[in-house]
C-alpha positions as CSV (number, residue, x, y, z in Angstrom):
1,M,161.3,80.1,81.1
2,Q,157.9,79.6,80.1
3,T,155.7,82.9,81.2
4,K,152.6,83.2,81.6
5,T,150.4,85.4,79.6
6,H,146.7,86.9,80.6
7,P,144.1,87.6,77.8
8,P,143.5,91.3,77.3
9,E,141.2,92.3,79.0
10,T,137.7,93.8,78.2
11,F,136.0,96.6,78.2
12,R,132.9,95.0,80.3
13,Q,136.1,93.9,82.9
14,R,138.2,97.4,82.6
15,L,134.7,99.2,83.0
16,Y,133.4,96.7,86.1
17,E,136.6,98.3,87.7
18,I,135.7,101.3,87.6
19,I,132.3,101.4,88.5
20,Y,132.5,98.3,91.4
21,Q,136.2,98.8,92.2
22,S,136.7,102.1,94.7
23,D,139.8,101.2,95.6
24,T,141.6,101.8,92.5
25,R,142.3,105.7,91.1
26,V,140.1,105.9,88.6
27,G,137.5,104.1,90.7
28,R,138.3,106.9,93.7
29,L,137.6,109.9,91.1
30,F,134.4,107.8,89.1
31,D,133.1,107.6,93.0
32,Q,133.9,111.3,94.3
33,F,132.8,112.7,90.7
34,L,128.7,110.6,91.5
35,I,129.7,112.2,95.0
36,G,129.1,115.5,93.6
37,V,126.8,115.0,91.4
38,I,124.4,113.7,93.5
39,V,124.8,116.5,96.1
40,L,124.1,119.3,93.7
41,S,121.3,116.7,92.6
42,L,119.9,116.9,96.3
43,M,120.1,121.0,96.4
44,V,118.4,121.5,92.8
45,V,115.4,119.4,94.6
46,I,116.0,121.4,97.2
47,L,115.7,124.5,95.7
48,D,112.8,123.5,93.6
49,S,110.1,123.5,96.5
50,V,111.0,126.5,97.7
51,E,108.7,128.4,95.7
52,S,109.4,132.1,95.8
53,I,112.8,130.1,93.8
54,S,111.1,127.9,91.4
55,S,108.8,130.5,90.0
56,L,112.1,132.7,89.4
57,H,113.9,129.6,87.5
58,H,112.0,127.2,86.6
59,V,113.5,126.4,83.6
60,Q,117.0,126.6,85.2
61,L,116.3,124.1,87.9
62,L,114.2,121.8,84.9
63,T,116.9,121.7,82.6
64,L,119.5,121.1,85.4
65,E,117.7,117.8,86.6
66,W,117.2,116.7,83.3
67,L,120.9,116.2,83.6
68,F,121.3,115.1,86.5
69,T,118.3,112.6,85.4
70,G,120.7,112.3,82.7
71,I,124.2,110.8,84.2
72,F,122.6,108.3,86.4
73,T,120.6,106.9,83.9
74,I,123.6,105.7,82.2
75,E,125.5,104.4,85.5
76,Y,122.4,102.5,86.3
77,L,122.5,101.2,82.5
78,A,126.7,100.9,82.8
79,R,126.4,98.8,86.3
80,L,123.5,96.3,84.5
81,Y,126.1,96.3,81.1
82,A,129.5,96.2,83.9
83,T,128.1,93.1,86.1
84,K,127.4,89.5,85.2
85,E,125.2,89.2,88.0
86,K,122.3,91.8,86.3
87,L,119.1,90.8,88.6
88,R,121.3,90.3,92.0
89,Y,122.3,94.3,91.0
90,A,118.6,95.4,90.4
91,T,117.1,93.8,93.1
92,S,119.4,94.4,95.8
93,F,119.0,98.2,98.1
94,F,121.6,100.1,96.0
95,G,119.7,98.9,92.8
96,I,116.5,100.1,93.8
97,I,117.8,103.4,95.4
98,D,120.1,103.7,91.7
99,L,116.5,102.8,89.9
100,L,114.9,105.8,92.6
101,A,117.4,108.3,91.1
102,V,115.8,108.8,87.5
103,L,112.6,106.9,88.1
104,P,110.4,109.9,88.9
105,T,111.6,112.8,86.1
106,Y,110.7,109.7,83.6
107,L,107.3,109.0,85.3
108,A,106.6,113.3,85.3
109,L,107.5,113.1,81.4
110,I,105.0,110.3,80.9
111,F,102.1,111.2,83.5
112,P,101.7,114.4,83.0
113,E,98.3,115.0,84.9
114,L,100.4,113.4,87.9
115,H,101.7,117.6,88.3
116,A,97.8,118.5,88.4
117,L,96.8,115.5,91.4
118,I,99.7,116.1,93.7
119,D,101.6,119.1,92.6
120,V,104.8,116.4,91.7
121,R,105.4,116.3,95.6
122,V,105.4,112.9,95.8
123,L,108.3,112.6,92.5
124,R,110.0,115.2,94.9
125,L,109.7,112.9,97.7
126,I,111.2,109.6,95.7
127,R,114.1,112.4,94.2
128,I,115.3,112.6,97.5
129,F,116.4,108.7,98.1
130,R,119.8,110.5,95.7
131,V,121.0,110.3,99.2
132,F,121.5,107.2,99.9
133,K,123.7,106.3,96.7
134,L,125.9,108.4,98.2
135,T,126.4,105.2,101.0
136,A,127.8,103.3,98.0
137,Y,130.8,105.5,97.2
138,V,131.9,106.0,101.4
139,S,133.6,103.0,102.8
140,E,132.9,104.6,106.0
141,Y,129.3,103.9,105.7
142,T,130.4,99.8,104.6
143,Y,132.0,99.4,108.1
144,L,128.7,100.8,109.4
145,A,126.6,98.6,107.5
146,N,128.8,96.0,108.9
147,A,128.7,96.4,112.1
148,L,125.4,97.0,112.2
149,K,124.7,93.3,110.5
150,A,127.0,92.0,112.8
151,S,125.3,93.1,116.0
152,R,121.6,92.6,114.3
153,R,121.1,90.2,117.2
154,K,122.6,91.8,120.1
155,I,120.3,94.6,119.6
156,L,117.0,93.0,118.0
157,V,117.5,91.3,122.2
158,F,118.2,94.9,123.5
159,L,115.1,96.3,122.1
160,S,112.5,93.0,122.8
161,V,113.9,93.6,126.3
162,V,112.9,97.6,125.6
163,M,109.2,96.5,124.4
164,I,108.7,94.5,127.5
165,V,109.2,97.1,129.6
166,V,107.4,99.8,128.1
167,M,104.8,97.5,127.5
168,L,104.8,97.1,131.6
169,M,104.8,100.3,131.8
170,G,102.2,101.8,130.0
171,S,99.5,98.8,131.0
172,L,100.9,100.3,134.9
173,M,99.9,104.3,133.7
174,Y,97.3,103.3,132.1
175,V,95.4,101.4,135.5
176,I,97.3,103.8,137.3
177,E,95.7,107.1,135.9
178,G,93.4,106.1,133.6
179,P,91.4,108.3,130.7
180,K,90.3,111.0,133.5
181,N,94.4,111.9,133.3
182,G,94.0,111.5,129.2
183,F,95.7,107.3,129.5
184,T,92.9,106.4,127.9
185,S,94.0,102.8,126.6
186,I,96.4,100.2,127.2
187,P,98.4,102.1,123.2
188,V,98.3,104.9,124.8
189,G,100.0,104.6,128.0
190,I,102.4,102.6,125.6
191,Y,103.0,105.8,123.9
192,W,104.0,107.8,126.7
193,A,105.8,104.7,128.0
194,I,108.2,105.2,124.8
195,T,108.2,108.7,125.0
196,T,109.8,108.7,128.4
197,M,111.8,106.4,128.0
198,T,113.6,107.8,124.7
199,T,113.3,111.4,127.4
200,V,112.1,112.8,124.3
201,G,108.8,114.2,127.1
202,F,106.4,115.9,124.0
203,G,104.4,117.0,127.1
204,D,101.2,116.1,125.5
205,I,100.6,113.2,128.2
206,T,101.3,113.9,131.2
207,P,100.6,111.5,135.0
208,K,99.0,113.1,137.6
209,T,98.8,111.3,140.6
210,D,102.4,110.7,142.9
211,L,102.1,106.9,142.3
212,G,102.3,108.0,138.2
213,R,105.1,110.5,138.9
214,L,107.1,108.2,141.0
215,L,106.3,105.6,137.8
216,S,107.1,108.3,135.6
217,S,111.0,109.3,137.2
218,V,111.3,106.0,137.1
219,M,111.2,105.6,133.1
220,M,113.1,109.0,132.6
221,L,115.7,107.4,134.5
222,M,116.3,104.2,132.8
223,G,116.3,106.0,129.3
224,W,119.7,107.4,130.3
225,G,121.2,103.9,130.3
226,T,118.8,102.5,127.5
227,L,119.5,105.0,124.9
228,A,123.3,103.8,126.2
229,V,123.6,100.1,125.5
230,P,122.8,99.8,121.4
231,T,125.2,103.0,120.6
232,G,127.8,101.1,122.7
233,I,126.9,97.9,120.8
234,V,127.5,99.1,117.5
235,T,130.5,101.1,118.6
236,S,133.1,98.2,119.0
237,E,131.6,96.6,116.1
238,V,132.3,99.9,113.9
239,S,135.8,99.7,115.6
240,Y,136.1,95.8,114.4
241,Q,135.3,96.9,111.1
242,S,138.1,99.4,110.9
243,R,140.8,97.8,111.9
244,G,140.7,95.8,108.6
245,L,139.4,92.1,110.0
246,L,136.3,92.6,107.8
247,A,137.6,94.2,104.5
248,H,135.4,94.8,101.9
249,H,136.8,93.8,98.5
250,A,135.7,92.0,95.8
251,C,136.9,90.5,92.6
252,P,137.7,91.6,89.8
253,K,137.2,88.7,87.9
254,C,133.9,86.4,89.1
255,E,132.9,89.9,91.0
256,K,132.7,87.2,94.2
257,H,132.6,90.3,97.5
258,D,133.6,90.0,100.8
259,L,137.2,89.2,100.2
260,K,139.8,89.8,102.9
261,E,142.5,92.9,102.1
262,T,145.7,89.5,102.9
263,D,144.0,87.5,100.2
264,K,145.8,86.9,98.0
265,F,144.4,84.4,95.6
266,C,140.6,85.1,94.8
267,S,138.3,82.0,97.0
268,E,135.7,81.1,94.4
269,C,138.3,81.3,91.2
270,G,141.7,81.5,91.9
271,H,142.0,85.4,90.6
272,D,145.9,86.7,91.3
273,L,144.6,89.8,93.5
274,S,148.0,91.3,94.4
275,G,148.0,92.8,90.4
276,G,151.3,89.9,90.1
277,H,151.3,88.4,86.6
278,G,153.5,84.6,87.1
279,A,151.2,83.3,90.1
280,T,148.6,81.6,90.5
281,P,147.3,79.3,93.0
282,D,147.8,76.4,90.8
283,H,151.0,77.6,88.7
284,P,153.3,79.5,90.9
285,A,155.6,81.8,90.0
286,T,159.3,79.7,88.6
């Protein structure tokens, strides 16, 4: 009986499995390490923004910042090297976030005049984008992202109805209250309608007439039901995702994403996803 031999795994393929495959033991350890580094780097950025702490521990914080920047730089280059679709990764959401995680530190080094112009506040703000890197390593974020994507049409329809309502109510309040009561234009009335419907109620603009107060009460009652609609839409989709009906695995050979957990072979290249070595779609095990 002739057994099928498999070519040895290359370094790039192994690196791809570690970085992009979170369902393996090494992949999970890699993700957990990066989560810890991201959280620590965010703490450094936050502490550096406190003047009393920054003045006393500036050197230590700067050293840690360069350490984290070096780690993120190596990670970014490794991701570019491991994937076959380099341009697709570089222009993707996570690719841009990975670049923003390292860019500010190098910008401050290359353009020192930025320190005098903006006191590095803008660069510190960009570093906060590192928090979005966490979404790449937690599977629950994937469920939420897929749920939002699947329910985007329902949410858009809901938002369009809400916009019609606030425009109508805002226009009515402009007619009813008028400039003498603070409603100087229709956009101001729409602003009032949005803050009232979302139950925020800043109180900077309030109706003075009885009819205006009646309309405001209706808007408040509508706000309760309005906030519950998108929550129910997304919750039902998240429940659907969590049952595993839409998995998010990737093929280690051709890197095709969105494969189902029940798939035994990749629909793109036919690679064996079960981990076995004796069967392929074209060469069944003997």
